[in-house]
C-alpha positions as CSV (number, residue, x, y, z in Angstrom):
1,M,-12.5,2.8,-0.7
2,A,-9.5,4.3,-2.5
3,S,-9.7,7.9,-3.6
4,S,-10.1,9.0,-7.2
5,G,-6.5,10.3,-7.0
6,S,-5.3,6.8,-6.1
7,K,-7.1,5.3,-9.1
8,T,-5.5,7.9,-11.4
9,V,-2.1,6.9,-10.1
10,I,-2.8,3.2,-10.8
11,Y,-4.2,3.9,-14.3
12,A,-1.2,5.9,-15.2
13,A,1.2,3.2,-14.0
14,L,-0.9,0.5,-15.8
15,A,-0.8,2.3,-19.1
16,G,2.9,3.1,-18.9
17,N,4.0,-0.4,-17.8
18,S,1.9,-2.1,-20.5
19,L,3.6,-0.2,-23.2
20,I,7.0,-0.6,-21.7
21,S,6.9,-4.3,-21.1
22,V,6.1,-5.1,-24.7
23,T,8.9,-2.9,-25.9
24,K,11.4,-4.4,-23.5
25,F,10.5,-8.0,-24.4
26,V,11.0,-7.2,-28.1
27,A,14.3,-5.6,-27.5
28,A,15.4,-8.5,-25.2
29,S,14.5,-11.1,-27.8
30,Y,16.4,-9.3,-30.6
31,T,19.6,-8.4,-28.6
32,G,19.8,-11.3,-26.2
33,S,20.3,-9.0,-23.2
34,S,19.6,-10.6,-19.8
35,A,19.2,-7.3,-18.1
36,M,16.6,-6.2,-20.7
37,L,14.7,-9.4,-20.3
38,S,14.7,-8.9,-16.5
39,E,13.4,-5.4,-17.1
40,G,10.6,-6.8,-19.3
41,I,9.6,-9.2,-16.6
42,H,9.7,-6.4,-14.1
43,S,7.3,-4.3,-16.2
44,L,5.0,-7.2,-16.9
45,V,4.8,-8.0,-13.2
46,D,4.1,-4.3,-12.4
47,T,1.3,-4.3,-15.0
48,G,-0.3,-7.3,-13.4
49,N,0.1,-5.7,-10.0
50,Q,-1.7,-2.6,-11.0
51,A,-4.6,-4.7,-12.4
52,L,-4.8,-6.5,-9.1
53,L,-4.9,-3.2,-7.2
54,L,-7.8,-2.0,-9.4
55,Y,-9.5,-5.3,-8.8
56,G,-9.0,-4.9,-5.1
57,I,-10.5,-1.4,-5.1
58,R,-13.5,-2.7,-6.9
59,R,-14.0,-5.6,-4.5
60,A,-13.5,-3.3,-1.5
61,N,-16.3,-1.0,-2.6
62,R,-18.9,-3.7,-2.3
63,P,-21.6,-2.9,0.3
64,A,-21.9,-4.8,3.5
65,D,-24.0,-7.9,3.5
66,E,-25.1,-10.7,5.9
67,R,-21.9,-12.6,5.5
68,H,-19.7,-9.6,5.9
69,P,-21.6,-7.2,8.1
70,F,-18.7,-4.7,8.3
71,G,-18.2,-4.6,4.6
72,Y,-15.3,-5.5,2.3
73,G,-13.0,-2.5,2.8
74,S,-10.1,-4.5,4.1
75,E,-9.9,-6.5,0.9
76,I,-7.7,-3.8,-0.7
77,Y,-5.1,-4.6,2.0
78,F,-5.2,-8.3,1.0
79,W,-4.6,-7.6,-2.7
80,A,-1.8,-5.1,-1.8
81,F,-0.1,-7.9,0.1
82,V,-0.5,-10.2,-2.8
83,V,1.2,-7.6,-5.0
84,A,4.2,-7.6,-2.6
85,I,4.4,-11.4,-2.8
86,L,4.3,-11.4,-6.6
87,I,7.0,-8.8,-6.9
88,F,9.2,-11.0,-4.7
89,A,8.3,-14.4,-6.2
90,V,8.0,-13.6,-9.8
91,G,9.9,-10.3,-10.4
92,A,12.9,-10.8,-8.1
93,G,13.0,-14.6,-8.5
94,V,13.0,-14.7,-12.3
95,S,15.4,-11.7,-12.6
96,M,17.9,-13.4,-10.3
97,Y,17.6,-16.7,-12.1
98,E,18.1,-15.2,-15.5
99,G,21.0,-13.1,-14.3
100,I,22.8,-16.1,-12.8
101,Q,22.3,-18.1,-16.0
102,K,23.9,-15.2,-18.0
103,I,26.8,-15.0,-15.6
104,Q,27.5,-18.7,-15.9
105,D,27.1,-18.7,-19.7
106,P,27.7,-15.1,-21.0
107,H,27.1,-14.3,-24.6
108,V,27.4,-11.3,-26.9
109,I,24.7,-8.6,-26.8
110,E,23.5,-8.0,-30.4
111,D,23.1,-4.4,-31.4
112,P,23.0,-2.8,-27.9
113,T,21.8,0.5,-29.5
114,I,18.3,-0.9,-29.5
115,N,18.5,-1.5,-25.8
116,Y,19.7,2.1,-25.2
117,V,16.8,3.5,-27.2
118,V,14.2,1.2,-25.4
119,L,15.7,2.1,-22.0
120,A,15.5,5.8,-22.8
121,F,11.8,5.6,-23.8
122,A,11.1,3.4,-20.8
123,M,12.7,6.0,-18.5
124,V,10.4,8.7,-20.0
125,F,7.2,6.5,-19.5
126,E,8.3,5.5,-16.0
127,A,9.1,9.1,-15.0
128,V,5.6,10.2,-16.0
129,A,4.0,7.3,-14.0
130,W,6.3,8.1,-11.1
131,W,5.4,11.7,-11.1
132,F,1.7,10.9,-10.9
133,A,2.3,8.7,-7.9
134,F,4.7,11.1,-6.3
135,R,2.3,14.1,-6.6
136,E,-0.5,12.1,-5.0
137,F,1.8,11.0,-2.2
138,Q,3.0,14.5,-1.6
139,S,-0.6,15.8,-1.3
140,M,-1.3,13.1,1.3
141,K,1.8,13.5,3.5
142,G,1.8,17.3,3.9
143,K,4.7,18.3,6.2
144,R,5.4,14.8,7.4
145,S,8.5,12.9,6.3
146,W,8.3,10.2,3.7
147,I,8.9,7.4,6.3
148,E,6.4,8.8,8.7
149,E,3.7,9.1,6.0
150,I,4.4,5.5,4.7
151,Q,4.0,4.3,8.3
152,R,0.8,6.3,8.8
153,S,-0.8,5.8,5.4
154,K,-3.9,3.6,5.4
155,D,-4.1,3.6,1.6
156,P,-1.6,1.1,0.3
157,T,-2.4,1.7,-3.4
158,V,-0.5,5.0,-3.7
159,F,2.7,4.0,-1.9
160,T,2.7,0.6,-3.6
161,V,2.7,2.2,-7.0
162,L,5.3,4.8,-5.9
163,F,7.6,2.0,-4.6
164,E,7.1,0.0,-7.8
165,D,7.9,3.0,-10.0
166,T,10.9,4.0,-7.9
167,A,12.2,0.4,-8.2
168,A,11.5,0.5,-11.9
169,M,13.6,3.7,-12.3
170,L,16.5,2.2,-10.4
171,G,16.2,-1.0,-12.4
172,L,16.4,1.0,-15.7
173,V,19.6,2.8,-14.5
174,V,21.1,-0.6,-13.5
175,A,20.2,-2.2,-16.8
176,F,21.7,0.7,-18.8
177,I,24.9,0.5,-16.8
178,G,25.1,-3.3,-17.1
179,I,24.5,-3.3,-20.8
180,Y,27.0,-0.5,-21.4
181,L,29.7,-2.1,-19.4
182,A,29.2,-5.5,-21.0
183,D,29.4,-3.9,-24.5
184,Y,32.3,-1.6,-23.7
185,T,34.5,-4.0,-21.9
186,G,33.5,-7.2,-23.6
187,M,32.8,-8.8,-20.2
188,Y,29.3,-9.9,-21.1
189,W,28.7,-11.5,-17.6
190,M,28.1,-7.9,-16.4
191,D,24.8,-8.0,-18.3
192,G,23.8,-10.9,-16.1
193,A,25.2,-9.1,-13.0
194,A,22.9,-6.2,-13.8
195,S,19.9,-8.6,-13.9
196,V,20.9,-10.0,-10.4
197,V,21.0,-6.4,-9.1
198,I,17.6,-5.7,-10.5
199,G,16.3,-8.8,-8.8
200,C,17.8,-7.6,-5.5
201,I,16.1,-4.2,-6.0
202,L,12.7,-5.9,-6.5
203,A,13.3,-8.2,-3.5
204,G,13.9,-5.2,-1.3
205,T,10.9,-3.4,-2.6
206,A,8.7,-6.5,-2.0
207,I,9.9,-6.9,1.5
208,L,9.2,-3.3,2.4
209,L,5.7,-3.5,0.8
210,A,4.9,-6.7,2.6
211,F,6.0,-5.3,5.9
212,E,3.8,-2.2,5.5
213,T,0.7,-3.9,4.2
214,K,0.9,-6.6,6.9
215,G,0.1,-4.1,9.6
216,L,-2.9,-2.9,7.6
217,L,-4.1,-6.4,6.9
218,I,-3.9,-7.4,10.6
219,G,-5.7,-4.2,11.6
220,E,-4.4,-0.7,12.5
221,S,-6.0,2.0,14.5
222,A,-7.0,5.4,13.2
223,H,-4.5,8.3,13.3
224,P,-3.8,9.4,16.9
225,E,-5.0,12.9,16.0
226,I,-8.5,11.5,15.1
227,V,-8.6,9.4,18.2
228,E,-7.6,12.5,20.3
229,V,-10.3,14.7,18.8
230,I,-13.0,12.1,19.3
231,G,-11.9,11.8,22.9
232,D,-12.2,15.6,23.3
233,I,-15.7,15.5,21.7
234,V,-16.8,12.8,24.1
235,E,-15.4,14.4,27.2
236,A,-16.9,17.8,26.2
237,T,-20.4,16.3,26.1
238,P,-22.3,17.6,29.2
239,T,-24.0,14.3,30.0
240,V,-20.8,12.3,30.1
241,H,-19.3,11.5,33.5
242,A,-16.2,9.8,32.2
243,L,-14.7,8.3,29.0
244,N,-13.6,4.8,29.7
245,E,-12.1,3.7,26.4
246,I,-11.8,4.4,22.7
247,R,-10.9,1.7,20.2
248,T,-10.6,2.3,16.4
249,L,-9.9,-0.1,13.5
250,H,-9.3,0.8,9.8
251,R,-11.4,-1.6,7.7
252,G,-10.2,0.2,4.6
253,P,-8.4,3.5,3.6
254,N,-11.6,5.5,4.3
255,D,-13.5,3.2,6.6
256,V,-13.0,3.3,10.3
257,L,-14.8,1.3,12.9
258,L,-15.2,3.1,16.2
259,A,-16.0,1.5,19.6
260,I,-16.4,3.7,22.7
261,S,-17.1,2.9,26.3
262,I,-18.8,5.8,28.2
263,D,-19.9,6.4,31.8
264,Y,-22.9,8.7,31.6
265,E,-24.3,10.7,34.5
266,D,-26.3,8.5,36.9
267,N,-29.3,10.8,37.0
268,L,-30.1,10.5,33.3
269,T,-33.2,8.6,32.2
270,A,-32.9,5.9,29.5
271,G,-34.5,8.3,27.0
272,K,-31.9,11.0,27.7
273,V,-29.1,8.5,27.3
274,E,-30.4,7.5,24.0
275,E,-30.6,11.1,22.8
276,A,-27.1,11.8,24.1
277,I,-25.8,8.7,22.2
278,F,-27.5,9.8,19.0
279,A,-26.1,13.4,19.3
280,L,-22.6,12.1,20.0
281,E,-22.6,9.7,17.1
282,T,-23.9,12.3,14.7
283,G,-21.3,14.8,15.8
284,I,-18.5,12.3,15.4
285,R,-19.7,11.2,11.9
286,D,-20.0,14.8,10.8
287,R,-16.5,15.6,12.0
288,F,-14.9,12.5,10.6
289,P,-16.9,11.0,7.6
290,I,-14.4,8.1,7.4
291,V,-15.9,6.8,10.6
292,R,-18.5,4.5,9.1
293,Q,-19.6,2.4,12.1
294,V,-19.9,3.7,15.6
295,F,-20.6,1.5,18.7
296,I,-21.2,3.2,22.0
297,E,-21.2,1.1,25.2
298,V,-22.8,2.6,28.3
299,Q,-20.8,1.3,31.3
300,S,-19.8,2.6,34.7
301,R,-16.2,3.5,35.2
302,K,-15.9,1.0,38.1
303,H,-17.3,-1.9,36.1
304,H,-15.2,-1.1,33.1
305,L,-12.0,-1.2,35.2
306,E,-13.0,-4.4,36.8
307,L,-13.6,-6.1,33.5
308,A,-10.4,-4.7,32.1
309,E,-8.5,-6.1,35.0
310,A,-10.2,-9.5,34.7
311,E,-9.3,-9.6,31.0
312,K,-5.7,-8.7,31.8
313,N,-5.4,-11.5,34.3
314,R,-7.1,-14.1,32.1
315,P,-4.8,-17.1,31.6
316,E,-3.6,-17.6,28.0
């Protein structure tokens, strides 16, 4: 369900974080830096998250079957939500815990130069992974703002990796500052404070991701522009008397379910209606390949409004 560009972004982030996490843990064990340990945990969590996203993409690509007649496309939304929970629970939680422990019991950072070298290499690796994610996100958003594209995006894999890599870059800067201040001033609790700040960055990232993926998991409609064009196609069809209603649902990044209620001309035979429905469905699918399932209901305008009013007044 995700594009090849999305997979490239995830693979780049997975490779980078795998190398970075090992290096950070080695540096943390040698120097005793709390901020560096938090960064190692951060990179390890990110590595696991990218693996989960790839697993989600593979699961989402399974064909529909009897048990799941509309396919498995929305499974990618589930795994993206799991990623957000892991960032919050594991990444943010452990970083804050480790930081608080270091603040309460500060100790000397052994040979901080190793930390600086590791952080410098980590910034390079993270910058490369971030650039892949940023370039893919830019190609998707066009002229829209960042916030608008994040709200509109139906593919959580790209903005999840972009958020993770952005948080990683910020975390590296915080770790560098915390280690430097702790070493320069001799106030080694600053190393722990940096770890707490990294935890806060991860917590904020997780909350934002969870909020965005929740809407996708519950079910969002197709972009308004797509719905508008489909409405124009229906209303431009000569045999259509009135368009009653259009409903769309994203089952995956490139999988839209479309349901339409149409009032056809009364003088049409059943055969003509069937031909009109076939032509309309073909035209919509040709225009929007992401529309995978189309359901067209033939219903008079009057009856549609009556049923809509009855549904509106139904007691909860």
